[in-house]
GUTI-715371 format. One record per residue: x, y, z of N, C-alpha, C, O in turn. Coordinates in pm, whole numbers, plus 50000, padded with zeros to 5 digits. Each point is the difference from the previous one (the first is absolute). Example, Ala and Ser with C-alpha at 12.3 -4.5 7.8 and 13.67 -1.06 7.14 Angstrom:
2
513194943150780499115011950000500905012050000501044999850066/498615010749862500825011950006499235010950073500515011150017/
END
This chain:
445
600215992644454500094999749853498604998149943499464988950002/499965021849947498634999949949500034997949848500305009449926/499394978550029500084996749858498714993249956499514990850067/499955013749821498804993949946500324986949930501094998349945/497964992250058500144987549926499005000249884498805001550022/501704996849855499195001749881500074987449913500904991850016/498155006949891500054988749906499085002749881499565011349980/500164978249941499185000949880499084987849996500134990850080/498945009449825499054988849986500634988949916500695002749902/499074984850138500544988749925501354995750054500355003150114/500404989749805501314995350042499944986650069498924994450020/502255000550016500084986750061501144999550100500695010050021/499524978550040501004998850107500904987849977499864989950069/501085011149835500954989049983500934999250121500175010150070/500444978549956500964999150112501125010349981500485001949889/499925004650220501025010549989501354994349960500685005449913/499714983650150501284993349971501195009550008500944998949922/499035010450174501075009950014500924997350119500985007150019/498704982850060500744997450124501484997849977500835003950082/499514989949806501404996349976500925012149989501194999050031/498285012549925500895011549973499595013150068500785009550001/497994991350055499565012950052500855004950118500065012050027/500584978750044500845004050113501485000749967500825002050089/499534996449784501415000149960500425013749950499435005349904/501585000450161500505013249961500614999549860500414989449952/499625022049984500595001049866501494996850004500715004050092/499744988749807501424997349981500395004849861499204999649906/502055004950081500485003849868500574987749930500854992950054/498675004649826500474988449924501475001949963500515011249997/500164977749976501395000649956500145007749870499075000249918/502065005950063500275007249875500034990049884500784990550002/498385011549897500014990749886501245002049914500485011249984/500044977849962501185000949912499635005049862500785006749932/498004989950025499485004449870498545003950018499244992950066/500355018249875498595003850000499505000849857500715004149909/498044991750074499325000849870498855009750018499004996850064/501135015149878499045010750026499145002549877500475005549901/498244990450105499105001849885499715014949974499975008250091/499834994749782499655013749960498505002650011499555011149973/499704978950066498565001850023499644994150136499784988050013/500175020750086499624995950135498795007950045499815002350120/499375001749786498895009050028498934998349894500264994949891/498535009450142498935000849901500345011649906500355010950046/499564986849825500285010749905501134996549905500364988349985/500185022049950501034998049898501324995450061500425005450103/500254984749836501294995750052501065010849983499865008949916/501194990150164501105009649990500954996049887500004988749953/500795021150005501034997649901501354999750070500335009650070/500474979749914501304999550067500895011649955500065003249881/500645003050213500895011149966501454996650039500855008850009/499414978350012501364995250024500304988949900499094994149942/502195003250040500434989849905500914990050069500525002750109/499674985849827500914989950053501395006250017500525006549909/500064991350208501325005550029499985012550085501025003850058/497825002849950499885012250081500154996850148499534989650047/501125019450026500074999250145498845008250058499785011449958/499494982950136498865007250059500155000250152500754992250059/498515016950003500035001450146498604998550057499025000649925/500874997450204498724998450066499185012849984500475010950031/498314987549920499125011549983500085006549864499255009449972/501664985849942500145005749866498854995749911499614988350001/499865020949922498904996749908500554991549886500995003649936/498354984950039500434991249892498884997949897500244994449893/498555010150140498864998949909499205012850001499565004550106/500245001649778499305012749990498554997749962499704992849905/499395013550170498574998949969499715006949868500435011349977/498824981949935499715005549868498535003749982499555002549889/499714997850220498605004049993499605006150132500724998950099/498115007749904499535006150124499694989150103500385001050116/498914988549838499724988750090501184990349991499974990049928/501065013350146501234992150003500825005150117499665010250060/501404982749974500855004150112501434995549974500224988549961/500765020350058501384996249973500494989050092499424997550106/501664995849852500574988850073501455003250033500725005949919/499714990350202501345003350048500764987550041499414989650027/501915011749977500834988850041499964998450151500055009850075/499844977749969499974997250144501384996350054500184998650121/500795000049790501374996750041500985008649922499635006749903/501634993150140501065006049919500774988649934500174989350058/500285013149820500704989549928499975002349851499895011449955/500224977749967500115000949854498794993749933499534989350039/499965017549857498914994649919500574988849913500925002249921/498544985650094500524988649924499034995449891500364991849916/498435013350087499044996449894498835009850001499605005150105/499864997449777498725007149983499214991549902500235000749879/498854991350172499364990049917498694995350063499765002450118/499404990949804498764994450057500324989050101500854991449976/498455008950137500154989750102498624996250053499025007249979/500904981450090498744995550059499475010150100500775006350072/497914995049931499355010150083498844993550074499494989649959/500115016750152498984994350087498704996449929499364990250037/500255017449863498734997549934500024988749899498994997549935/502154995550050500074988849908500465003749861499814992349906/500795019350080500485004349868501445004750012500555000950110/500075002049776501335005749998499905015149985499255004949915/501485002650166500045014549987501465004450000500874993150051/499375018549891501365005349995500505002950142499315006550079/501884988449952500585001850132501435005049989500704996949904/499735010850195501405003850013500604990950107499554999950114/501464992549848500654990650090501305006150049500865003749919/499304997450213501175006650059500724990550094499404994050088/501905004849891500864992350090500505009450109500705009849971/498954987450154500355008950110501494999450031500614989349994/499965022450040501405000250046500064998450152501075000250060/497754998150001499854997850145500475011950083500224998750121/499935012949815500455012050071498845009150043500155008350089/498704989949847498825008250032500285014849990499565007750086/501164996549813500355014049981498785007949952499414996849897/500235013350180498795007949970500345011549905501045006550014/498084995949891500155011149906500205013150076499245003150092/501765004649870500375012150074498875010350006499895007450097/499284992949799498945010149995498864997450097499165008850022/500794979450035498894996750090500205007050134501004998050068/498025010249969500085007850123498605003550046499084999949918/500725003350211498685003950050499425011649920500735008649951/497944991550035499325010049917499555012350077499365008949944/500974991750185499615011750078498794997650086499394989249997/500265020950081498874999150092498695000149923499855007149901/499194984850145498724999049931499305013549991499355003049900/500795005150203499345013150001500505008949887499275008749952/501974989250005500585008549895499784994749860500445006349903/498894982350084499764994049868498615003649949499034999850076/500885003549797498705002949939499354986949956500684989849990/498005010349983499354988049948500684994549874500154987949985/500255021249925500664995549877501374993950030500414990549934/500295015150165501294994150041499804985650044500754991149960/498235006650123499754986650054499624990349888500504988849995/498625015649916499604991449887501204996449913500144988649957/500725021350018501184997549918500954990150065500564991449932/499635009950199500874990750073499454985849995500754990449979/497955008450041499364986849999500144993549862500284988049990/499535020049905500154994749864501424995549974500234988949951/500745019750081501414996849973500494988350085500934992949961/498465005150157500404988950087499414986749955500324989550056/498825010849842499434987649947499044993150094499894987850000/499415020150082499124994150101498674995849938499375007549926/500234980350106498744994349950499234994150118500504999750113/498304995549860499204993750106500704987750055500254990549926/500065009750202500794989350061499144988650053500524990150052/498165011249935499124989250045499924988649902499434989550030/501135012549851499984989449899499475004749865500344994249897/498835016450102499415004849875501015007549914499885000249878/501115006050184501115007249934499555011149905500635002149897/498295004950138499595011549919500925011750035500215002850119/500365004249780500925011050029499375010550092498935005349970/501744997750140499425008850102499825014249950499025006550036/501904998549883499875013949953498765001949913499475011149991/500064978149945498795001149918498775001650091499105007849969/500894984950143498915001550096499945014350056498945004950037/502225001649967500065013550057499685010749897500145011950027/499424983949854499625009649895498614996749948499854996849882/499135003850205498634996949954499525010449899500475011450001/498614984849910499465009649902499405012250071499504998850112/500545012849824499505012350063498554999250048499625006850095/499574984849838498604999150038499764990850120498884999050049/502184994350000499884991350117500495007750123501185003350009/497944999550082500355007850119500394990750115499144995250075/502145002349938500514991250105500195007950129500615010749999/498864984050113500145006950128500534991050111500145004350114/500174983149852500404990350103501054990449946499934995849885/501045000950201500974989449969499814988950104499915002650120/500044985149833499894988450090501224991249982500364996649887/500284999850223501084990249997499454986350038499324998550102/500984991749816499554986350023501024992550084501074996249951/498605001650177500834991950087499254987550043500354993750100/498615002849823499154988550037500784986949991499924991650090/500825006849802500724987549972499104987950030500304991650085/498585008149842499004989650024500354986849934499404989750034/501545010249874500424987749934500624990450101500905004050074/498654983449932500594990450093501514998549979500525002649892/500164993350212501444997150002500895012550004501024999850068/498635010949863500915011349985500075008650126498985002850062/502225001249976500205008550119501005011249974500485006350095/499854996349780501005010349969499525014050041500775007750056/497964995549918499475013050040499885001050152500245010650058/499394978350005499894999650146501345003750064500065008650088/501014984949867501325002850056500465014249968500645006450082/499034998549799500355013849965499365009850096500665009250049/498054988849980499295009350089500524999150143499985009950073/500494978249968500554998450134501385006550013500305006250102/500524992349795501395004250010500295013749941500985006450037/498174998249870500215013149938498705008149993499655005049893/499634996250219498725007349995500175014749963499125005849936/501995000250105500225014249969500115002249849499525010149948/501104980449980500105001249855498644999149934499725007149903/499424984150149498644998649945499255013350014499365004649906/500725001450212499295012650025500615011349919499275008149942/502054992750053500685010449922499614998849852499735010049935/500254977650013499614997949861498585004649973499725005749894/499384991850201498625004649984499955015349997499285005749918/501475000850168500045014649999500485005349865499475009849948/501554983549995500525004249870498964998249890499845008649914/499454980050089498984997449899498855010050012499465004649899/500154998650225498945009950021500415013749948499205007049939/502054996850084500485013049953500065000349848499675010049937/500774978850003500094999449854498645001849934499905005749892/499044989650175498645001049946499255012350050498925003349950/501655003450149499345011850056498754996550079499025007549996/500994981250075498824995950078500315001050148501165000150041/497795000750039500155002050145499644987750082500204999850122/499264989849811499554988250075500734987449954500104997249881/500424995450216500674987449969499614989350101499905002650120/499884985449830499694988450086501114989649986500584998349893/499704994850215500844987949995499154988750055499694999750119/499934991049793499114989150041500794987350027500774995549915/499064998750204500734988050041499024990050059499155003750081/500954983749879499074989850050500224997450150501105001750052/497834994250013500034998150146500854988150044500274998650120/500164992949786500884989050039501465004550013500904991950020/499325021349970501335005850016499955011150106500375011449971/499204985550151499855010550102501315007150032500005011950033/501124980849959501295006450027500355010449894500565010550032/499104986649842500255009549892499085012150014500435011349978/498324986450059499075011150021500565009550106499995012249982/500494982050127500535008250110501235007949957500125011950032/500804981749895501235006749957499715011549904500555011050014/498594986549888499695010349901499195011250064500195011749968/498914984650124499225010150071500935009650076499815012149997/501194982350071500945008350075500805009049905500265011650032/500154982949853500785007949904499195011349938500555010449963/498124987550027499145010249938499385009550100499315009649963/500934987950166499365008150104500395014849986501185003449987/497815005150015500245014449994500155005649861500115012149983/499884979349915500125005049861498605002549946499194990949988/500555021549979498665004149959499594993449868500784999449905/498004995650093499424994549877500224985249979499384994249911/501494999550169500274985749982499274991950107500125002650119/499134987549835499254991450091500374985449977499964995249887/500394997950218500264985649994498694992850031499395002450105/500174988849805498744992950021500254985050001500824994949925/498464998150162500074985450007498984994249902498865004349995/501584985949929499134993549903499684985950046500894992750044/497865003449945499634986550038500834989949920500195001549879/500294988350188500824989949934499124991549909499264991250045/500845011849826499144993349902500635001849862500555010649971/499374979349947500555000849865498905003549901498914994350011/501285014849890501205007749968499935014450055499745009349924/500484992450203499905013050065500965010349938499745012050006/501354983349935500985009349943499755003849856500765007949944/498204986749992499685003849863499575014749997499325004750092/501075002449803499795014649996498555004150027499745008450087/499344985849841498605004350013499464996950139499235007950056/501174980650000499524996250133500645008850107499355003750098/501904999749884500705008650094499415014149999499825006250105/499884998749776499405013349988498645000450069499705009450074/499494980349903498674999750063500124999050152499295006950073/501624984649974500164998350145500415013150067499475003450106/501465003849834500535012150063499105012249982499885008250091/499484993149792499285012549968498514998149975499265009749995/500304977749989498624996749962499665005349860498835001649966/502195001149953499795003849861500124987649911500784991050030/498455008749862500054988849908500605004349867499635010349944/501314981650007500565002349868498994994949898499584988550009/500025019649894498994995549903500514988849911501214998349983/497864993949961500364989149910500855005349886499635009749933/501514984050045500895004449894500845012150037500795004849919/499045000150203500705012150042501304997050073500374988550023/500315022350014501264999350073499845006450137499045007450022/501884989950071499925006450132499855015249994499335005950085/501295000449815499895014649987498575004549977499645011350032/499534979749912498585003349981499285001350133498935006150008/501654988250098499455001350135500805010350081499825001350121/501075005949811500775010450067501154994850084500455006750093/500044981149874501004993450084501174994949916499824995649887/501365004850170501174993149946500454990050105500165003450117/500054984049841500414989350092501424995749968500354997849884/500475001050220501354994949986500284989850110499365000350105/501574990849870500414990250099500945006550102500675009949969/499394984650152500915005650101501454998649955500845008350033/499464981049890501344998349947500375010849901501155004449995/497874999949927500225011049906500325012850076500915007349963/498344995450144500245012050081501414999850060500685010250003/499754978050045501334998850059501085002249894501045005850029/498724989649848500955002249890500105014849966501085005049970/497785001950034499995014549978500825007050108500795008949970/499014986950154500755005950111501504998049981500795009250022/499604978849938501424997149981500585008449887501125004950010/498114996649881500485007849886500245014550038500955006249953/498184999350133500155013950042501105001550105500835009049992/499174982050105500965001150111501444997049959500945006250051/499244984349856501354995649964500365002549854501185000249964/497815001749952500245001549857500104986849926500144999949878/499804988950195500154986849936498724995949929498934999950060/501164996649812498824995249927499594986150049500624994450090/498355000149850499474987050041500884988849945499894996449883/500984998250202500934989549956499874987350085500664990049972/498495010350130499824988350086498615000250060499325010349998/500264978450055498684999350063499984988650103500884991450002/498095008950082499814989350099499224988749934498995002249934/501504985550085499354988149945499794989850112500934997050075/497864997849936499724989050092500224986849927499384997549896/501514994150158500244986749944499444990050101500494999150112/498484993449849499294991750096499324988249932500104998349879/499224993750200499314988249950500624987150052501145000050046/498114989249946500464987050048501184994549920500694990950045/499535014649837501054994849914501355006850014500904997449921/499255011550179501295006650021500454997250144499174999850091/502124998249929500504995850131499915010850107499554997250111/500875015149857500045010750100499315012449947500665008549940/498034992850079499305012049953500625012750056500465000350115/499565010349803500625012750042499315011849934499274998649903/500995013250154499685012749935501345006449964500745004450088/499564996249784501305004849955499885013249924499045002149926/501955006650093500155011849915500874995649883501194997250017/498205002249866500634993849883500285010549892499175008749975/501994990349964500335009049889499264995549874499934988149969/499525021749959499314997149875500964992949905501145004249983/498384985049956500824992649906500594987250057500564992049925/499325006050208500484987650062499074988649961498795001750000/501774986749966499174988949953499244993650116500464999950114/498354994749853499214992650099500834988750060499934997350120/500864996149795500804988650046500965004450111500114993450103/500585017849875500965005050097499315004350129500514997750110/498335008549877499255004550118499564988050083500145000150123/499324989649811499534988150072501164992850067499854994650109/501305005249826501194993650060500405006950130500494993450092/499305019749917500305007350123499014996950111500205003750116/498724989549847499004995850098500104984950027499024993750038/502155000949941500224985850028499644990749887500104987950014/499485017849873499674991749884498624993650008499255002250096/500444989949803498704993549990499924988150096501004993650030/497785003750016499774989150096499014990049943498885003649963/501544983750029499104989649956499595001649854500715006249921/498154988050045499495000949863499215012949983498975002150064/501535006549849499365013049977498984998849889500284994749893/498525010450134498934999249901499855012549917499584999449884/500755012150175499765012649929500795011250065500145000550122/500405008549795500655012250048499235011849942499835001049878/499725007950209499155011249960500705013250031500525001950109/499485007049794500445013850024498815007750054499045002449926/501015001550201498865006350065499334990350097500654991150055/498055010749965499274991550093499164989649927499994999849877/499314991650198499254989049938498745004249928499514992749913/499935019050121498735004149941500195007149865499244997649906/501765011050084500185007949878501394998949940500305006549900/500564985350162501364998649949500074992349869499024994149956/502185005949983500214993449872500934988150020501115001550051/498434986749909500824988050011501185000849904499855004249885/501324991850163501225001049920500374986449941499734989650059/500885010849823500434987849933501494997750017500524989749956/500185019850106501444998950019500405008150122499335009850034/501764986250031500555008050110501055009849949500515008250077/499814991049795501035008749943499385012649942500315003949887/498835002250190499415012849962500345010250108500224996250115/499835016749850500435009950098498875005750084498865001049956/501485002750166499085007850082499905013949939501015005949961/497794999350030499785013249940499315009150102499794996150114/499885016049843499425009850092498684995250061499665004050111/499624987449819498714995450049500044986750072498944994550033/502255000149993500104986850065499855001650151500985002150071/497794996949977499745001550144500274987250077500245000450120/499704988249811500224987450069500404989049904499725000649880/500944989350174500284987549928499424988950086500514996950107/498414997249845499284989750074500324986349942499744997349883/500844994150201500384986549955499064990050065500074997650121/499054996549800499014990650051500474985649982500664996649902/499004995050195500304985849988499114993749894499035006149955/501304981950007499214992949899498554998450044499085001249919/500724996050210498654998250053499225013149998498845000449960/501815010650083499335013050002499625004749861498985006649982/501844989849919499805005149864499004991749919499635004049889/499934984750165499114991349923498655006749977499355004550094/500244996249779498725006449966498874989850008500124989049947/498775014650119498864990850007499294999149866500025009649922/499354979250052499244998249876498695007750009499254998350096/500455010449805498745007350004498804990949971500114990249927/498775013350132498764992849971498955010049954500295011949987/498504983549990498955008849948499575010350104499984997150120/499695014749833499505010650088498724995350070499124994349936/500795008150195498824995750075499065011850030499054998750077/501235012749860499125011950012499835004650145498915004050040/502174995350037499905004050142500035015150018499525005150101/501055002249801500055014650008501135005650084500065012150022/500844979250027501085005050086500925009749926500485009750059/499764987749812500885009049924499395013949987500715010149998/497974990549993499305012949989500065007550133500255012050003/499524980750107500065006350132501395005450031500155010450063/500874982449891501385003350035500585011049913500855007650047/498734993349829500625009449905499985014350055498935005550025/502245000549994500055013650055499555010749902499805011550039/500044984849833499575009649898498514998349968499455007249917/499904983150148498584997349978499704995049859499015003949938/501874987450012499794993949869499324986350016499734995550111/500014998249775499464986349998501094990949940499934996649882/501054999550197501154992749946499644987449924500604997249896/498434995050152499674987449933499445002449861500284992349908/498935018350076499425003049868501075005049903500014996149883/500895012450166501095005049914500904988549960500424999149884/499884992250211500854988449971499364990949897500674995149909/498035002650104499294991349905500085005849858500204992649904/499665020550085500115006549869501414998449944500184997449881/500805004250205501394998849956500304985849950500594998249894/498994991950183500274986249963499294995949871500414990649933/498525016750033499264997349876500425009549887499375000449895/501725007250129500515009649901498985010849964500005005249888/499124998050207499035010849978500515012650072499425004450100/501655001149848500685010950070499215013249995500145008450088/499034993349808499165012149996499024999950116499745010450062/499714977749968499074999050113500745002150133499465006050093/501764988949914500805002250121500255014850021499965004950113/500295002349777500215014450011498745007050046500065009450080/498794986249870498725005850042499734997650148499275007750064/501324981749990499844996950143501095006850085500194996750117/500515013049821501025008250068501244992050042500565002050108/499854988849804501214992250028501215008950023500884996650080/499175014949851501175008750011500115006650138501055005650033/497884994050047500075005550136500634990250099500345003850112/499834983749846500604989950089501415004250037500795003749913/499544995750216501355003750046500904987850013501145001150046/498364987349914500784987649997500584996350137501124995050009/498115007750095500494997350136499994985150032500744995550088/498434996849843499954985650024499084995650112499974988250034/499285021350026499114996550111498944989849957499664990950075/499835010949802498954991049952500514985749988499324990550041/501875007949902500584986649987500294993850136499844988050019/500585020350075500354995050133498804994250073500114989650066/498735017049923498834995550076499164989649926499114994050060/501165003849812499154991149920500124985550048501094994249991/497824999850058500064986050046500214990149885500464988850022/499195015449856500184991349884501385001949937500344993349902/500455016050154501365002749951500035003649851500874995649926/498155012450033499955004649862501155009749973500405007450090/500154992749787501105009249965499475014049967500175005049889/499195001150209499275012449974500935011549959499855005649892/501104997950194500845011649970500864997549877500255009349923/500224978550057500834997049883499235002249870500525005849905/498244989450092499215001649878499595014649978499905004549886/499875002850222499675014249986501215007749946499845009249919/501364987050125501215006349945500094997949849500375009249926/499284978950028500034997049856499075009649926500375005649897/498424996150157499055009149935500515014349998499875007049900/500724997350211500525013750005501075002349894500035010449934/500864979850050501045001349897499395000449860500435007749914/498564984050065499354999749869499285013149972500055005249888/499285000150212499285012849984500975011149968499755008149911/501384992450162501015010449974500604998649861500245010049932/500004977650025500564997749866499045004849892500415006049901/498294991450119499005004349901499885015249996499845005949893/500235000450224499955014750004501195006149928499875009649924/501314984550100501215005049936499944998549849500415008849925/499064979650032499864997649856499035009849936500235004849889/498684998150181499005009449949500585014149988499685007349906/501164996650190500605013449998501015001549889500215011049949/500444977950012501035000749897499445000849860500735002949905/497974994550079499395000549865499795014349954499505002249889/
END
């Protein structure tokens, strides 16, 4: 097995903390009695509900219609009756319109759902249309609508697709298990994405701490022209788009630019598998793999969870909470979002539920910067995090913008390595929001 090992400049090495779940096979979660399905599970315009209270729905039925190009439709993950269409709590700390469905526990699939045919017989437009109608978004957590990525502007000459199988975020093993148990779907999905874009080159990048996944995917891709499986040095944030592109192709995305500016489209391996499922079975995106782990949960697991299942119900299937819980995070510890309630639904971007003990969640007291430069050495974007943070904390957001704050990928590497425990990434996020708000205000005048 001849595989190159690639990486990028900068980054850091947080503890992997994957032992609890990396060896656990996927299990299907129990059928939820009630699902709460948000109409906004993606970057872009929210969907408009197309069902009403009292309607009977089936598995795979569209219940939310996309109302913009940057949007993705939403489908029912269960069969049963719509009991509410109303604002409900959401992962980001706000209320969003949700369709609430009481399951009849029959799992009746919509009759129209059927395989879409052989990949060889599908045109690029056929594939893009299927992906759009299936509501497929970035499964790594960013939830950018996949069909939008497959429609780069005419002036952007894309020639490469990269699948992100790095899963560099500590604790999470959902992508690892996917690649071990469904490698053929990952490869098939990449072939579909390459055909949709009309490109001949595809990479699947996997970190070296997953040698079993590298071997499985390599075997699944063997003999397929144009697809290369590459080993990525185990380092955080190896799975970030710009770092992944540089590692695989040695191309750099320009400041303020997009992957298409480097001739590349990046998708998660979970996204590719969802594409494969949509083509092979016709089933839209109604479920996903979630890693439930951390010292605060009794039985860590990798579960296949239906969209709309509550965090509380999912954690209960893992033996419930253990001891004094300090924090529950949707995603991983570096870029995940801390939750204020367990009564929120799993959505398309929920890659993990991390339950930290009170001790693990305790935040250290920050002290004065000692000018060690570790944040600068570590930053994978080559920024000056301490200077941008200082501007943000002093409300000098114009200066933060001049220091390229908007190029920050919010990976948290700077905060992780800071010996003074400065709130670097948090303060940079504040500046980014302020800069975006000012730009929006200026455009509206």
